[in-house]
C-alpha positions as CSV (number, residue, x, y, z in Angstrom):
1,X,0.0,0.0,0.0
2,X,2.8,2.4,1.0
3,X,4.7,1.9,-2.3
4,X,1.5,2.5,-4.3
5,X,0.9,5.7,-2.5
6,X,4.4,6.9,-3.2
7,X,4.1,6.1,-6.9
8,X,0.8,7.8,-7.1
9,X,2.1,10.8,-5.3
10,X,4.7,11.2,-8.0
11,X,2.1,11.1,-10.7
12,X,0.1,13.7,-8.9
13,X,2.9,16.3,-9.4
14,X,2.1,16.3,-13.1
15,X,-1.6,16.9,-12.7
16,X,-1.6,19.1,-9.6
17,X,-1.9,22.4,-11.4
18,X,-5.2,21.3,-12.9
19,X,-6.9,20.8,-9.6
20,X,-4.9,22.5,-6.8
21,X,-7.8,23.5,-4.6
22,X,-10.1,21.4,-2.4
23,X,-13.6,22.9,-2.9
24,X,-15.1,21.8,0.4
25,X,-14.4,21.0,4.0
26,X,-12.9,22.2,7.3
27,X,-9.2,22.9,7.4
28,X,-7.6,21.6,10.6
29,X,-5.7,24.4,12.4
30,X,-7.0,27.2,10.2
31,X,-9.6,28.5,7.8
32,X,-9.8,29.0,4.1
33,X,-8.6,26.8,1.2
34,X,-5.2,25.1,1.0
35,X,-3.0,24.6,-2.0
36,X,-2.1,21.0,-2.3
37,X,1.1,21.9,-4.1
38,X,2.5,23.1,-0.7
39,X,1.7,20.2,1.6
40,X,0.8,16.6,1.9
41,X,-3.0,16.8,2.2
42,X,-5.2,14.3,4.0
43,X,-8.9,14.4,3.2
44,X,-11.0,12.7,5.8
45,X,-14.7,12.0,5.4
46,X,-16.2,11.6,8.8
47,X,-19.7,11.2,10.4
48,X,-20.1,12.9,13.8
49,X,-22.2,10.0,15.2
50,X,-20.3,7.2,13.6
51,X,-18.3,5.1,16.1
52,X,-15.6,4.2,13.6
53,X,-15.2,7.9,12.7
54,X,-14.8,8.6,16.4
55,X,-12.2,5.9,16.8
56,X,-10.3,7.1,13.8
57,X,-9.8,10.6,15.2
58,X,-7.2,10.2,18.0
59,X,-4.5,8.4,15.9
60,X,-5.1,10.8,13.0
61,X,-4.7,13.8,15.3
62,X,-1.6,12.3,16.8
63,X,-0.1,11.9,13.4
64,X,-1.0,15.5,12.5
65,X,0.8,16.8,15.6
66,X,3.8,14.6,14.7
67,X,4.2,16.1,11.2
68,X,3.2,19.6,11.9
69,X,2.8,21.9,9.0
70,X,4.2,19.4,6.5
71,X,0.8,17.5,6.6
72,X,-2.5,19.3,6.3
73,X,-6.0,17.9,7.0
74,X,-9.3,18.7,5.5
75,X,-12.4,17.1,7.0
76,X,-15.6,16.7,5.1
77,X,-18.8,15.7,6.8
78,X,-20.2,12.4,5.4
79,X,-23.5,11.8,7.2
80,X,-24.4,8.2,6.7
81,X,-28.1,7.8,6.1
82,X,-28.5,4.8,8.4
83,X,-27.1,6.8,11.4
84,X,-29.7,8.7,13.3
85,X,-29.0,12.4,13.5
86,X,-25.9,12.2,11.2
87,X,-27.2,14.9,9.0
88,X,-28.3,17.2,11.8
89,X,-25.0,17.0,13.6
90,X,-23.1,17.4,10.4
91,X,-25.1,20.5,9.6
92,X,-24.3,21.9,13.1
93,X,-20.6,21.6,12.2
94,X,-21.2,23.7,9.0
95,X,-23.2,26.2,11.0
96,X,-20.4,26.6,13.6
97,X,-17.7,26.7,10.9
98,X,-19.6,29.7,9.4
99,X,-20.0,31.4,12.8
100,X,-16.5,30.7,14.3
101,X,-14.2,28.3,12.3
102,X,-11.9,28.0,15.3
103,X,-14.6,26.1,17.1
104,X,-15.4,23.6,14.4
105,X,-13.0,20.8,15.5
106,X,-13.8,21.4,19.2
107,X,-17.4,20.7,18.3
108,X,-16.5,17.6,16.3
109,X,-14.5,16.2,19.2
110,X,-17.5,17.0,21.5
111,X,-19.8,15.0,19.2
112,X,-17.3,12.1,19.3
113,X,-16.8,12.3,23.1
114,X,-20.5,12.4,23.9
115,X,-21.8,10.3,21.0
116,X,-24.3,8.5,23.1
117,X,-26.4,11.7,23.2
118,X,-27.4,11.5,19.6
119,X,-26.3,8.0,18.3
120,X,-28.6,5.1,18.0
121,X,-31.9,5.2,19.9
122,X,-30.9,8.2,22.1
123,X,-33.4,10.5,20.4
124,X,-35.9,7.9,19.2
125,X,-38.9,9.4,20.9
126,X,-38.1,13.0,19.9
127,X,-39.6,14.9,17.0
128,X,-37.3,16.2,14.3
129,X,-37.8,19.7,15.6
130,X,-36.9,18.6,19.1
131,X,-33.7,16.9,17.9
132,X,-32.7,20.0,16.1
133,X,-33.2,22.0,19.3
134,X,-31.2,19.5,21.4
135,X,-28.3,19.6,18.9
136,X,-28.5,23.4,18.9
137,X,-28.3,23.5,22.7
138,X,-25.4,21.0,22.8
139,X,-23.6,23.0,20.1
140,X,-24.1,26.4,21.8
141,X,-22.9,24.9,25.1
142,X,-19.7,23.7,23.5
143,X,-18.9,26.9,21.7
144,X,-20.5,29.4,24.1
145,X,-24.1,29.7,25.3
146,X,-24.4,33.2,23.9
147,X,-24.4,31.6,20.4
148,X,-27.6,29.6,20.9
149,X,-29.8,32.0,18.8
150,X,-27.2,32.1,16.0
151,X,-26.9,28.3,16.0
152,X,-30.6,27.8,16.0
153,X,-31.0,30.3,13.2
154,X,-28.4,28.4,11.2
155,X,-30.8,25.5,11.0
156,X,-33.2,27.6,9.1
157,X,-30.6,29.0,6.7
158,X,-30.8,27.1,3.4
159,X,-27.0,27.7,2.9
160,X,-26.1,25.4,5.8
161,X,-28.4,22.7,4.4
162,X,-26.8,23.1,1.0
163,X,-23.3,23.1,2.4
164,X,-24.0,19.8,4.3
165,X,-25.4,18.2,1.1
166,X,-22.5,19.4,-1.0
167,X,-20.0,17.8,1.4
168,X,-21.9,14.5,1.2
169,X,-22.2,14.7,-2.6
170,X,-18.6,15.6,-3.0
171,X,-17.7,12.4,-1.1
172,X,-20.0,10.4,-3.4
173,X,-18.4,11.8,-6.5
174,X,-15.0,10.8,-5.1
175,X,-16.2,7.3,-4.5
176,X,-16.6,7.5,-0.7
177,X,-18.9,4.7,0.5
178,X,-18.5,4.8,4.2
179,X,-17.0,6.6,7.2
180,X,-14.2,7.1,8.0
181,X,-12.8,7.4,4.5
182,X,-9.4,8.9,3.7
183,X,-7.5,10.3,0.8
184,X,-3.8,11.3,0.7
185,X,-3.1,13.9,-2.0
186,X,-6.3,12.9,-3.8
187,X,-5.7,9.1,-3.8
188,X,-7.9,6.9,-1.7
189,X,-6.5,4.7,1.1
190,X,-7.8,1.1,1.2
191,X,-10.2,-0.3,3.8
192,X,-12.6,2.6,3.6
193,X,-15.0,2.7,6.5
194,X,-12.4,1.4,9.0
195,X,-10.2,3.5,11.4
196,X,-6.5,3.6,10.8
197,X,-4.1,3.4,13.7
198,X,-1.1,5.6,14.3
199,X,1.4,3.1,12.9
200,X,-0.5,2.9,9.7
201,X,-0.5,6.7,9.3
202,X,3.3,6.7,9.9
203,X,3.7,3.9,7.3
204,X,1.7,5.9,4.8
205,X,3.1,9.4,5.4
206,X,6.8,8.8,6.2
207,X,7.7,7.8,2.6
208,X,6.1,10.9,1.2
209,X,8.4,13.2,3.2
210,X,11.9,13.9,2.1
211,X,14.7,12.5,4.4
212,X,15.8,16.0,5.3
213,X,12.2,17.0,6.2
214,X,11.7,13.8,8.1
215,X,14.9,14.4,10.2
216,X,13.7,17.9,10.9
217,X,10.3,16.6,12.1
218,X,11.9,13.9,14.3
219,X,14.3,16.4,15.9
220,X,11.5,18.9,16.5
221,X,9.3,16.3,18.1
222,X,12.2,15.2,20.3
223,X,12.0,18.5,22.2
224,X,8.1,18.6,22.3
């Protein structure tokens, strides 16, 4: 798998100018779009109420901290239709990203950490409107209670509905069929729908970094 990714990464340098921007998603550690000519880019398709997406986050986050600015992450919401409240919680992320992009990943981690609030049968007896209200309360509590009205208003904004659908459709166009699902510089990793552990991330990413850059990364992490 690692050799294939290295080979494909070389091919990518010839086509990168044609499609150097990622049109959707949340950039980890910052806002705006990123240029994939300047960094190794992981695209992650995650469902906020998916246990496998939840389990995939800690090793991925550890890998990101190891590589620093040399590796970038863009997260796309991919609400699986058979997970209750997947679309509503995904929409909450788009709402928060619009209100305060610095809080987007804090909310994603909160959904993962307290997944039992919205996953499975937790809201089975609630109406759709009540579920939206509960998600809005949870969201505003995580990013600041003063934002409740703005978060609730976001659920009536057609732009946040459209953004959530675009994220899902973007994944479908790229061949995503489950969550979590990962791409490295545009190329899909195998075993979609399954979490990757930290060792696997190192096995995938280490060969894509030059020896000099890898040595710099290792020396920097020695002092952290």
